[in-house]
N, C-alpha and C positions, 0 to 999 in steps of 0.2 A: 212510238209513244203517242198517246192521243193528243189532239190539238188543244183540248181543254185541260191538259195537265196543269194543276195549280202551280207547281214549282216553275214551269216554263212561263206561265203568265206573270208570276212575280218577277222573274229575271227580265223579261221583256219590258215590264212596267218600270223597273228600276233603271234599266238602260235608257228608256225613253225619257225618264225624269232627269237623269244625269245630263243627257244631250240637251234637253230644254233648258236646264239650269245653267249649263255652261254657255249656252247661246245667249240667254238673257242677262248673264253676269257681264258679258262684254259690252263695251260702248257700242251703240247700234251700228255705227259705220264699220266697226271692226268684226262684226259677227260673220262667221264662215258660212258660205252658202255653196250648194252644188245645184246646177241648173243645166238643162240640156234642151234648148229650143233652137229651131232653125227657121229662118225667114219669118220671124214673128214680129208683130208690131211692138214698139217700145212700151206702149201701155200694157200689153199682155205680159211682157217681160217684167215690168214693175209689179204687176199683181202677183206673179209667181214669186218674185223676191220678197214681197210682203209676207207671203205665206211661209217661205223658207226661213226668213230672218226674224219673224215675229215683230215686224214694224209696220208703220203706216206712213205712206208717202203723201205729202201735201204739196200740190202744185196747180198752176193755172194752165189748162190746155191751150189758152190763147197765147201764153208766153213760152211754153215749152212744147216743142214739136214731138208728139208722141205717136204719130200715125205712121211714121216711116218704119220700115222693116229691117231687122238685123238678125244675125245669128248670135245666140247667147249660149255658149258651151263653156262651162266653168266647173271645176271640181274642187270644192273646199277652198274657195277664195274669199278674202274679205269683201264685204259689201261695197266699201269704198272703191276697191280696185275694179269691181264689175261696173260701177257707175262711171268711173274714169274711162273705161273702155267703151261704154255706151255713148257718152256725151263728149269725149275728147276735149274736155276743158271748157265747153261752152255753157256748162251749168254749175252753179255753186250749191253745196249741201251744208245744211245745218241741222243738228239733231236736238230735239227737245223731248226728253224722256224717250219714248219709243216712237215718236214722230220724227220724220225726216222731211225738212222743208227744202224743196227744189226751187231755185230762182235763177233767172238768166244771169250769166256773167257779164257785168258791165263792160269789161274789157277782154273779150274772148281772144285766146291766142291763136287766131286764124292766120293762115298764110296770106300775106299781103303782096302787093306788087313789088315792094322793096322790103323784103323780109329782114334785111340787116338792121332796119330801123326799129325793130320790135323785139322784145325779149322772148326767150324760149322758156317753157315751163315743163318740168319733169316731175311727175307725181308717181310714187312707187313704194315698194317695200324691199327691205334687205333681209335676206334669208340665209341661214346656215346651210351650205351646200351638203353637209354631211348628215345633219339631223333633221333638216327641214323646219327648224324653229325660226320664228320671226325675231330678228335681233334689234334690241334697243341700243341707244348710245353709240351708233355708228356715225362716223364723220364722213360727209360727202361734200367735196369742195372743188372749186375751180382755182387752180394755182396762178391764173393770170389776173382775174378780177378780184380774187380773194373772197368771192361769195361762198357761202357755206351753209350746210344744213346738218341737223342731227336727227337720226331716226328716233321716234318716240317709243313709248313702252309697248306699242303694238307693232313696232318695226317699220312704221310708215314715215316717209319724209316728203317734203314738198320743196322743190328747188326752182328758183327763178334765175335764169342766166341772163346777165345784162347785155343789151344790144351791142355794146362796144367790145365785148369780150371776144377774143380770138381763140378761145380754147377749143380744142378738138375732143378732149376727154374730161370726164369728171373722175376725180380720184376718190376711192373708197378706202377708208382706213378704220381699223378697230384693233385694239390691243388683243393679241392672242390669235389674230387672223392674218392671212396673207394679204399683202398690198394688192389692190385690184384697181383697174381702170375701166371706165365705161365710155364707149364711143358715143359722142353726142350726135344724134341724127339731125337732119335738116328740118324735120317737122317742127311746127310751132309748139305742139303739145305731145307729150309722151307719157304713157302709163306703163311702168316697167316693174319687173321683179329682178333685183340684183342678187346674185348668189356669190357668196364669199366663202373661202375654204379655211377651216381652222388650221393653225400650225400644229403639226404633230410633235409633241414633246418627245425627247429621246428617252428610250427605255432606261429605267434606273439600273445602275451598276452597283453591285455590292463589292467594294474593294477589299482586298486582304488587309487586315489591320496591320499597321507598322509595329515593329517591336518596341516595347516600352524602354526608352533610353534614359528615363528619369530616375531609375532605381539608384538609391544611394545618394541622390542629389536633393538638396533642400529646395523647397518651393519659394519663389520670391514673394514678397509682401503683395497681396492682392488688393489692399485697401485703395491704393492709388488707381489701379485699373478699374475697380468698381466705381470710384468717384468719377473717373472719365466717362465710363459707360453711362452713368446716370445723367451727366451733363449732356452727352450726346442724345440720349433719349429725350431729355427736356427740350433740347434745341430742335430736334426733329419734330416734336409735338408743337413747339412754337411755330415752326415753318408751316406745318399743316394747318394750324389755326389762322395764320396769315393768309392761307389760301382761300379763306372765307371771303376775302375781298373780291374774289373772282366768282362770276356766276357759273352755274353748272355746265353751261355750253362751252365756256372757255376751258374749264378744267377737263372736260371730256375730250375736247379737241387736242389739248396739250398732251393728254395721255395716249390718244390714239395715233397722232400724227408724228412720225419720226423724221419726216422731211424737213429740211431747213431752207428757207427762202431769204433773199437778200433785197433790201430796199434802201435807197438813198436817205429818204426822210420820212418820218411818220409823225402825225399829230393825233393826240388823244385827249378826250375830255375825261373819261374814266375807262378802265379796262373793258374792252368790247365796243365802246363808242369811239372808234378810231378809224384812221385811214387803212389800217390793217384788218379792220372788222373783227370777226371772231377767230381769225387765225394769228393774232398777235403773238401767241406763245410759240409759233414756229417761224418767226421772222427775225432776222438780224438786221438792225438798222444802223446806218452810219450816224444819223442824227435823229434823236427822239425827243419830242417836246410834249409834255403832259400837263394839261391845264390843272387838273386835280391829281390824277394818277394814271399810270400806264403799265402795260404788261407786254413784255417782249421776250424773244429768245435770247437776244443779246444786243450789245451796242459796240460799234467800232471806233467812234470818235467822241460823241457828246450826248449826254442825257440829262434833261432838266425836268423836274417834277414840282408842281405847286405844293402838293402834299406828299406823294410817295412815288417810288419807282419799283417795279417788280420785274426781275429778269431771271429766266430759267438758266441761262448759260453765262458766258463770259461778258465782262464790261471792260472797255478800254478807254483810258485817258481821262475823261471827266464825267462824274456823276454827282449831281446835287439835288437834294429834296428838302422841302420845308419841314417834313416830319421824319420819314424813314426811307431807307434803301434796303431792299432784300435781293440778294444775288445768289443764284444757285451754282454758279461757276466761280471763276477767278476775277479779281479786280486788279487792273494794271493802270496805275496813274493816280488820280485824285478822287476821293470819295467823301462827301460831307453831307450831314443830315442834322436837322434841328433836334431830333430825338435820338434815333439809333440807326446803326448800320449792322446788318447781319449778312454774312457771307458763308456759304456752305463749303467753299474751298479757300484758296489763299488770296492774300492781298500783297501787291507789290507797289509801293509808293506811299501815299499819305491817306490816312483815314481819321476823320474827325466827326464827333457827334456830341450834341448837348448832353445826352444821358449816358449811352453806352455803345461800345463796339463789341461785337461777338463774331468770332471767326472759327469755323469748323476746321479750317486749314491753317497754314502758316501766315506770319506777318513779316514782311520784309520792307522796312522803312520806318515811318513815324506814325504812331497811333496815339491820339489824344481824345479824351472823353471827360465829360463833366462829372460822371459818377464812376464808371468802371470799364475795364477792358478785359475781355476773356478770349484766349487763344487756345485751341486744342492741339496745334502743331507748333513747330519751332517759331520763335520770334527772333528776327534779326534787325536790330536797330534800337529805337527809343519808344518807350511807353510812358504815358503820363495820364493820371486819372485823379479826379477830385477825391474819390473814396478809396478804391482799391484796384489792383491788377491781379488777375488770376491766370495761371498758365499750367498746362499739363505736359509740356514738352520743353526741351532746352531753350533758354534765352541767351542770345548772343548780343549783348548790348546793355542797356540801362533801363531800370524800372523806377518810376517815381510816382508816389501816391500820397494823398492827404492822410489816409488812415493806415493801410497796409498793403504789402505785396506778398503774394503766396505763389510759389511755383513747386510743382510736384516732381520736377526734374532738376537738371542742373542750370545754374545761371553763371554765365561767363562774362563778367563785366561788373555790374553794380546794382544795388537796390537802395532806395532811400524812401523812408516813410515816416509819417508823423507818429504812428504808434509802434508798428512792429513789421519786421520782415521774416519770411520763412522760405527756405529753399531746401530741397533734398541735398543738393551739393552746390557749393558756392566757390567760385574762383574769381576773386576780386574784392569788392568792399561792400559791406552792409552798414548803413547808418540809419538809426531809428531813434525816436524820442523815448521809447519805452524798452523794447527788447528785440534781439535778433536771435534767430534760431536756424541752425544748419546741421545736417547730419555729417557732411564732410566739408570742412572750411579750409580754403587755401587763400589767405589774404588777411583782411582787417575787418573786424567787427567793432563798431562804435555805437554804444547804447547804454542805457541804464543797466539792463541785464543782457548778458550775452551767453548763449548756450550752444555747444557743439558736441558731436560725438567724437570727432577727431579734428585736430587743428594743426595747420601748418602756417603759422602767421602770428598775429597779435590780436588780443581782445582788449579793448579800452572801454571800461565802464565801471559801475559801482559794484556789480557782482558778475564775475566771470566763471564759467564752468565748462570744462571739457571732460567728457566721460572717460576718454582714453588719454587724458592729459595730466596736468600737475594739480594734485589736491592732497594736502597734508593737514593733519590735526596735531597740534603740538601742546605739550604741557610743560610749564617751566616757571621761572622766577626772574626778577631783576632787583635792583637796589632799592626800589620803592615797594613793589608788590611782590610778595613772597609766594603768592598763588595766582597764576595767570594762565590763560589758555588762548589759543589762536587757531583759526581755520584759514588755510591758504588754498586758493583755487584759481585756475587759469592755465597758463603755460609757464615753462621755466623762464621765458624771456620777459613775461609780464604777467603778474597775478595780483589778485585782490587779497587783502588780509583783513579779517575780522577778529577783533581781540576783546577780551574782557578779563578783569582780575580784581582781587581784593587784597588788602593788607591785614592779615589776621592779628597783627600786633596792636591795632587800634580797637580796643574793646568797647569804649563808650559809644563812639560814632565811627563805625567801620569805614575806612577809606575804600573806595571802589572806582573803577573806570570802565568806559566803553570806548573802543578805538577802531579806526579804520585806516588802511594804508595801502600802498602799492609796493610790489617788490619784484626783483629780478634775481635769478639764480644762474650764474655763469659756470659751466662745467670746467672743472680742473681734474682731469683724470676721471676717476669714478666718484669724486666728491664735487661739491658746488661752493662757489663763493657767493654769499648773499649780500644784497644791498637793498635796504628797505627805507621808505619814507612814509611816516605814519603820523596821525594826529589822534589825541585821546581827550575825552572829557572826564575830568576827575571830580568826584564829589566825596563828601563825608556824611554818612547817614542818609537821610531823605534828600532827594534832589532839590537843589536851590539854583535858580537860573542866573548865576553870576558868571563873570568871565573866570574860567578855571580850565585852561586848555594847555595840553602838553604837546609840543612838537618834537619829533624824534627822528634821527637818522641812525640806522643800524648798519654795521659792517661786520660780517662774521662768516664762519665756515659751517657747512652742513656735511658732517662725516657719515657717509652711508655705511652701516654695519651689515645690513641685509637689505633685500629688495624693498621691504616695507617698514624698516626701522632704521633711524639715524639719530645722531646726537648733534645739536647745534649750539654754538656759543659765539659771542662776539662783543664788541664795544658799541656804545651808543653815545651820541651827542644830543643833549636835551635842552630845550628852551621852554620854560613854564611861564605862561601869561595868566595873571590872576588879578583879582580885586581884593585888597586887604579888608574891605568892608563885608566880605562874605561872613555870615553869622557864625560859622564854625571854623573859620580860618585859624584862629589861635590854637584850638585844641586838636585840630585834625590836619589841615592842609599845610600848616606851618612846619610839619615834620619833613616836608620835601626838602632834600639837601640843597645847600647853597654853596657849592664848591668853587665854581668858576667866577660868576659875576651875578650881581643883584642890582638892578637899575630901575628907576622910575621912568616909565614911558611918557606919561603925562599925569597930571593930578588924578589920584584915585586908581591908577593902573600901573602894575609893575611887571617886570620880567626878571627871571633868574635862570641861570644856566649852569650845567655841569656835565661832566663825562661820567658815564655809567657802564653797566654791563648787563648782559642778558644771556640765559642758558635755558635749553629746553630739550625735551625728548620729542621726536617727531615720529608719527605713525602714518602708515599707508604710503 
């Protein structure tokens, strides 16, 4: 092919353009250079580097020794690495655009007569041993002095080793790579390339699918599981957002370093400004004192924070913060915060917060919050919240809340709330100002409204309903109202009774009543003995708010003819309290019988009593 072939010229031109573009796109000190010079003066080497890297060096020959000769043999190395090899830490470099300014290092890391009194400096790059890529976000640290560095986006790091450090190795850690150690040489300055090997993931295995054993079985309700999953996702997101309190170096070190170190005491102003430096997330402290906030792997005895405490692992015995505590492991002992506590595992002991406590694990002890408590695993003990308690696993103990308690699993103990309680299963007592709800109830419900799917116990309230319990609709008559109906709901042992009726004999102003009562039905063979206590408000025509109340005790039998049909009849003892001043008393209410007694309670109020009867047909 001729040398002047247009296609070949275009390809060569494109390749040259791409190489030049990639070179110029990099920060000047990170541009890759290949050079091959022997026994050359440094000024000659710098000129060749200017050509190769498309940069311009600016320096004073009176300050920088450039007449000495060196070998410079490098193949595709960053310009910074080559300069480190040339000057051995005696020169500092700063880039301004494509200009690189060279100035003498005011404190060069030269070997002194007493080298132990001076720090060592290591400048270098971290490289993937398999691909040759320069790696960013690699943690390099000394486990004795806790000094550390992170490789930047070009893979470069700069590490100063304190004079008092007795470390023999630097540890290199990155998630997904093998743990590596670098032996620290005696030289005051080292320019190095550190190669680390990636972990080889296991080959994927395609398992033989297990046979479907769910055929013919009903699927459990997934709404509870979905809600739990949503809560878990929200909490994980909350924990991730809390991580913004940490700078990127702390987060990367925590992700990279699996080693755990132990210290007696640590002091911290904020995370990272600490006696544990940037390795706080890998250190378990016996005592931890944080002026504003701190970040640790864990605590063995005591942790105090002016604003907050962040711990990746377990916390033991005492943890207190002005605002919040966030713990990635377990808490054993006492935990208190002005705003909230969040634990990704379990709590054993006491947990108190001004706003809320949230645990991804279980709670074993006492949990108190100004607003709410949320536990995703079992609760053993006592929960108290100003607003509400939420649980997604069994509760073995007692829940108390100003508004409501809700548990998607079983509660073995009790619930008390200002508005309502809700539990999937309840074995104990529910007390609420408004209503109680349980799918399976073993015990007592006390509230204005009580609802359960199945009941083994007693409901005490205005309206009681058990889906698989006692509920009957009856149609009947008594000696006053020849047309009356009632709805009985609850359990045989105790049920609420809602009644209404009219007296069709009173044509001008029809007598009518609304009533409420409580009843019990005691089994006698396949029939029941009924005992009711009820009260009714009786009126004639349009309502008039005068005293006109009938109190009634009923004793009778419920004869079951079929599973959903029975006949009931019995006797009643009645006491009617009224005001003769009622505008329609003479023409309507005066027809109420006066069989037994008729007395004046006090001026303007009377009571009359009699024995009566009641009969009805009951359905359901």
